Every structure is written in C-alpha cells, then in structure tokens.
N, C-alpha and C positions, 0 to 999 in steps of 0.2 A: 605613782603617777603619780647591778644586777648585772651578775652577769647574763649578759646578753647574746642572741644569736646574733652573729655581725654580719651586715650587708647581706642578709638573705634577700634572693631576687622575691618581690611581691607577685601574688599571683596572677597568671596571663589576664584574667578579666578585669583584673585592677590596672594593671599596665595600659590595656587597651585603652580606657578612657582616662588615664592621669593628665595627659595633655591636650586632649581635644577639648573643644568648646562645644556645650548642647547649645541647640537652637533654643531661641527664646519664645516657649510655647505658651506661657500666661495659663499656667496652671494645668495645660493640657499634658497628657503624656506620650513619651516616644519610647521605642527600643532601638537601641542602636545595634550594630552588626555584631556585637558580645552578646545581644541578649539582655543589655542591661537596661532596665526601666528608668528613664530621665524625667523629671519633674522641675519645670522651671515656672517660678512666681514672680510677681511685681511687688510680691507683701515687702514693707521695709519696716523692721520692728521700731528705727529710732523715730520714724514719722507716724506711727499709728497709735490711735487713744488706746491706752491699756485698758482690758479688763480688770476687774478687781475681785478679788475674795469676798465671800458673802460676811457679813459683819460678826458673826457667830459662828463658832466651830459646832461640828455634831457630837465630838465630844473631845473634852481636853483632861490628860494626866498630867499629873504632877505638881508643880508649882501652883497653879491656879484652881486647883480643885480638892475635894474633900474624900473623894473615892478613889479608888483604885490602889495598885501598889506603889511602893517608893520606887522614884528612879534617881539616880545618881548621875552618869554621864552617857546619856543615848549615841550610841554611835552607827547604828544600823537600825533600819526600819524596814517590813515589807507588809504589803496586803496581801492576805493568801486567798485563794480560791474559794474557802467556804465562806468566805467573810469576816475572818480572825484577824488580827493584826498582831506581827510580831515583831517584837523591840529586842536589840541588843544593848545591855547596859555595860560599859567598858571598867565604870567602878567597882561593880560587885562581880563582875566575868558572869552573866545569867543571860539568858534569853526568856522573856516573858511571853507569853500567848494571852491575848487579851479578845473577850469578845464585845462588839460594839456597844452593848447597853452595860458593859462594864460590871455585870453580875458575878462573872468567873474568871479566871486566871490560872494558867499554869505556868511553872518556873521551872528552866532546866539549868542544869548545870550550877557551878560554884567555882571560887578561885582554888586552883590547886593543880597537881600533875597527875592525879589517878583518872582512872575511867570517867567519862561523862565530866570532868572538871576542865575549867580553862585559865591560861596564864594572859591571855591578851586577845579576844575575839577581834579579828580583822574582817569578816564577812559572814553575812547569811542569806540564803538563797532557798527558794523553794524546790526540794526535791523531787514532789510528788503531792496530790492534793493532802495526803495524810503526814507527809514529813519534811523536815527542814535538814539541810547542810550548814554545820557550823564550822567556819573556819578558826582554826585556835594558830595565828601566825608566830607567837612565842613559842609553840613547841611543836609548831609543823606539822600538824595533824589536822585531819578533818573528823567531825562526829555527825553522823547522821541520826537524828532523833525523830520517833514518831509520837506525834501530837496527840493521839488517842490513845495509846496504852502506856506512855511514856517509855517505852525501851529504846535503845540504843546501840548503835556500834560504832567503833572508831577505827580508822585507817590512817596509815601515816603517807606523807608525801613530799619529796625532795626532789623538785624537777631540774632544777639546774643548780648543784652545786651549793647549796644554801641560800641562795637568792630569796628575798621575800616575795610571796606572792598572794595573792587573794583571789577567792572564788568569785569569777563573773556570772555564770548562768550554770545550771545544772538539770539534769533529767535522769530518768532510770537509765539511760543509756549511757550517757558521757557527761563529763563536766569540763567547762573552759576555765582557763587559769590567766589572770594578768600580773605581770612583775608589778612591784608597787612603788619603784623609785629607782632614778636612771643609774647606772653603771658608770662610774668615772674611768675613763679610758684616755690614754695618750693619744693626741693626734698631731699630725703636721699642717693639715689644711682643714679650713671651716667645713663642715659637713652636717648632715643629719643623720641623728640616731635613729636607728630602728628598734622597735620593741615586737617581739615575738606573742601572738597568742598561742597558749598551749592546751593541748587537748588531752583529756585521759579518759580510760573507759571507766564503768561505773565502780571497779574495784582499785582504782588509781595505781594500776600495776603497769599498765603501759601509755608512756606519754609522748608526745609528738608535737612538732609545731605545725599547727592549722595554718597560719599566716603571719607573716611580718610586715609591719605598718610603721612608717614614719613617725618620730615623736618628738623631738626638740633638734633644734640646731645648735651645734656647739662651734664657736667662733675663736677664732685662731687669728692672733695678730701680733706680729715680731716675734714668733716662735713661742707663745704662750697663750694659755687659754683665758679668754676674758669672759665677762658676764655681765647681763644686763637683765633686771626685772621685766622689761617688756620684749625681751628675744621672741622670736616666734616659737610658739610650740602646738603641739597637736594635743587632743585627747580622746579617748574611746572608752566605751563602756559596753556591758551588754545585758540582755534581758531574756525572756523566754523564747524572742520571736527573732531573735540573732543579735549582733552585736554591730555597731555604728563607731565610725571615724570621723573626726573633723578637725581642720586646722583652725586656731584660734583667730586667725587673721583674714579670713575669708568665708564668706556666707553660701555654704557647701557642705553636706551631710551625705556622708557614703555609707550604704548598709550591706551586711554580707550573712550570708548564709551561716549559720552555726555548725552546720553539719559538714559542708564541704570547704567553706573560707571563700566561696564565691563572691564577687562583686554583685549585688542584685538590683540595687537602686541608689540613684544619684537624686538628691534634692538641691535646688538652688534658689536662692531668693535674692532681695535688692538691698541689702544694708551697707551702706559705705563707711570706710573707716576714717576717722578724724584725724588730719595731718597734726603732727607734734610742732605745734609754734614755741618760740620763746617762752610766751606768756603761759601756754598750757603747760610746758614742762614746769616750769617754776611752780604752778599750781598743783601739779602732782608730785613734785618734790616735798610740799608743805606737808599734803597729806600723808604721804608715806612718812616723813618725820614725826608726825604727830602719832602713829602707829606703832612705831618701832622703839621697842626700849631697851634698856641696858648699855646705853651710849650716849655722850652728849649730843645734843641736835645739830650742833654745828659740826659734830664728827660725822654724823649720818649725812648730812648734807653737802660735805665734801664727798664723801664716798659715791653717793648717788650722782652727783655732776661729774666725776670722773667717769661715769658709766655712759654719759651723753652721747659720745661719738659712735658707741657701739649700739645706740639703740635703733630701730626701724623708723621709717619715717611717718608712719602712722601709730596710733594706740592701736591695741589688739581689739576686735571686734566683741569678743566673747572671752569669758574665764574659764568656764568648764562645763559639763554637762552630766546628767544621768540619764540613764536609760530607764524608763518605768517597765512595772510588770504588765501593763497593757500594749505595750510596743511603744508609747509615745516617746520623745525626747524632749527634756527638758533642760534648755539653754541659759546660762547665766549669761546676761548681757553686762559688759565690761562698764565698770565704772571706777570713780576713785573708791580707795580702800572703804570698805564695808558695803559699798551701793549694791555691786553684784548680787548680793546675798539675798536680794528680795524681787529682784528685776529679771522676769524670764521670757524668753521667745520657746514657745511650747509648738511642736510639731507632732501631727498625729502618726499614728503606726504606720498609715497607709502614703504617709507623705504628702495629701492633698489639702490638709487643713493646717493653718499656721497662725497662732494668734499670740498677742503681746497681753502678759499676766504679771501685774505685782501683786508680790504677795505681803502681809502685815510685818512691820519690823522685827527682826530677830527671829523670823521665820524660816527655818533650812530644809528646802524640800527632800524627801527620801522615796516617795514611791507615790504611783497613781494607777487607780483600779475601778471599772466600774462607776465612771465619772466620781469619782473619790480621790481626794488628795492628802497624803499624810506628809506629816514633817515632824522634825525636831521643833518645838518651841521654848525660845529660852527668855527669862525675864531680865530687868536691867541689872540684878546682881548676879547674871550668869547661871541662875538656876535651871536644871532643864526639866523639860516634859514634853509630852507629845500631844500633837493635836490631828482630827480628823475634819476637814472641809469637803463640803460639795463643789464639783469644778464646774465653774462657769462653759455655757456650751460653745462649743468652737465653731464661728463662721466657716461657711465654705469659701474656699479659695477662687 
C-alpha cells in the first residue's frame, strides 16, 4: 500500500454486486439477492459544512508536553479496549503503552535482532484485551506481547516468498495480512492488479488467501508501461470488525467479513469528481513541483506534463483511508499536496452515519474508539508527538 496472486477470482458475493447499481434509498437499507446490505445516502462531503476538532486535546505527548516519554518517529497508534494507548516508535523500535492520565507507561522492545527486539516495526494490532501483536517487517516476524506481565512470544512468517506484508487485524483465532507495495510485472495490455488478503491461524503456520481485490490500474501504451500520479487506484484496510475496500475515484465503500471474506455491506454516497481542466492541471503541477525535491523544478514540470495524456478525466475523490478500532472508516478527502492530511469523510461502523471532519494542521489520524480520536501530532519543525481528542457527535443520515 509483491509477489501477488495474479488474477484470482473475487469471491462470489463480491462479483454478484460489482456491476449492479443499488437503488437510491436515501439512508435506508436493503438486501440484494446475495444477502448484501446496501446503504445509499445523498451525503456530499464536498458540499457539507465540516465539523471541527475540539480546540484542545485531552492529552498530548511529545513536542508540546512536559510529561510522558520521548517519541522519535510515531508510525502506528492504537486505542486499546481497556482505555490505554499503544504507540510504535520507528526511530527507537519500541512500543509504548500509556494510560490516559500519563501517570504510567510501559515500553516493549528495542532495536536489535534478538527475542523481543525489532529492526523495523511495520504494524501493531490488538490480539486480545491483554496482548498486542507487533509485526517486524525487516525481520519478517511477529511478536505477541502481554501488556500486563510483559511476557512475549515470537513467531515467524513468510507468506509469499519474501514479499513485505503488514498485519491488518488479529484475534486469538486468526491474523489477516496485507501486502504493502505493488509487485512489478510485465504486461501486454492495460489491466487492474489484484491484491490478496492473506489469512493465517494464530500460530502463523497455515496461510491461505481469503479474498483478492483490485488494487491499481496498470497502463500500457505502445507496448510500454506508463505511469501517472493521478491514475485510478484502490485502497483497503482492516479492523477488529472486518476489512473494507474502495476505489479512490468513486463514492463507494465495501465491507467484508474477516472470517469468510464474504462481502457484507456496500455504502454509497454522493461526492462528485472534479474534471481536470487545463487550468486545474497547471495548478496541480505547480503544487506537485513545490513538494518534490531532488531535481530542478523545470525537470519535474516536464516529467509531469508528459503524463497528462495518461491522466484520468477527473481528479480522484479520495487519497487513502484507515479503518479504526471501533469499526468506523476515516477517508482522506483528495486535495492538493498536503491538503488531504487534515480533511476526512468519516463513515460509522454500521454505515448509517457520515460526516465531514476537519482536523488540526499536521494531525494525522491513527485510530478511533469510544468517541475518542488518536493521531500523530507533528509541529512545524517535524517533531513528532501524539494527541487524543474527543470526537464530535456524528449526525444521523
């Protein structure tokens, strides 16, 4: 987000609804013949007045705090069932578990190759109310830590010939894995790559493909592969209640059962993509040029203008999304470089409540639970911290 399983068939429930249009039921629900819940809404995030975060966080640790541990580079954060906060620090290769009054905290791991040590934390998920699974991508192994007695056990994993994966969700029965980057292949025609969601048992000894979903479109022109930064892509993420998939160019979110891979729900709303006019293309190129370093601006502009013929007719609607511990989905609204980092479309776990939420500048969402929002908080000098906010109430659609 790879040696990938190539052109696997998507599960029957997914295929049954892939091409059909759902009736516009304006927030009601229906069930189609495959037993899939379909929720349609007239909600339009681009036209809706955004909700805002509270002016002050419940707590902040890091650059604007006199208490709490040091944080180097915050890569993952989770709100746990017992009310504590787990944070992975990529700089120190440690996982910190903090209570909300910052009176105590535990630290797991350190940099190294021995038991309980990490070389590059790529994921942290809740295993049980008392335990976390920490995925070390560089050493291709998972460590299960007990946050009560500090005990741990380490298990290895190599699902697809060394292709890097991250843990998407876990329980005491199974773990879901997602490949982290596209795998380059040779193609003769333009087509969509698919990504497999992998499932293993709790011992990570038996691994199979739960479902394979479209991920990105590979464009072929005159026999060669071409690229464009605005090309159509999809994104997916998983939480304790299941995993979700969406394409960035259409207002539709699909939810799947984590045990069976069956499609369970489709949520649709009413955002509309903005056409790429010559003026808006120039504006986008200017913004990209200001963000990219390492080459003269004219060189970058020439490269981007050379991709114009391969760009879609409209800008993407969305940048990416995250699935939270409470089952809600947080979608970054597309914008010029940097703008999507603080603008969200939030969809509740049951798909019946949508709201637009604008976060403080340089706040990067990580998790939500019990009406709380956790995120990475970065100051103007790039120094990392974490902040916890109360979540505004979501209006009923």
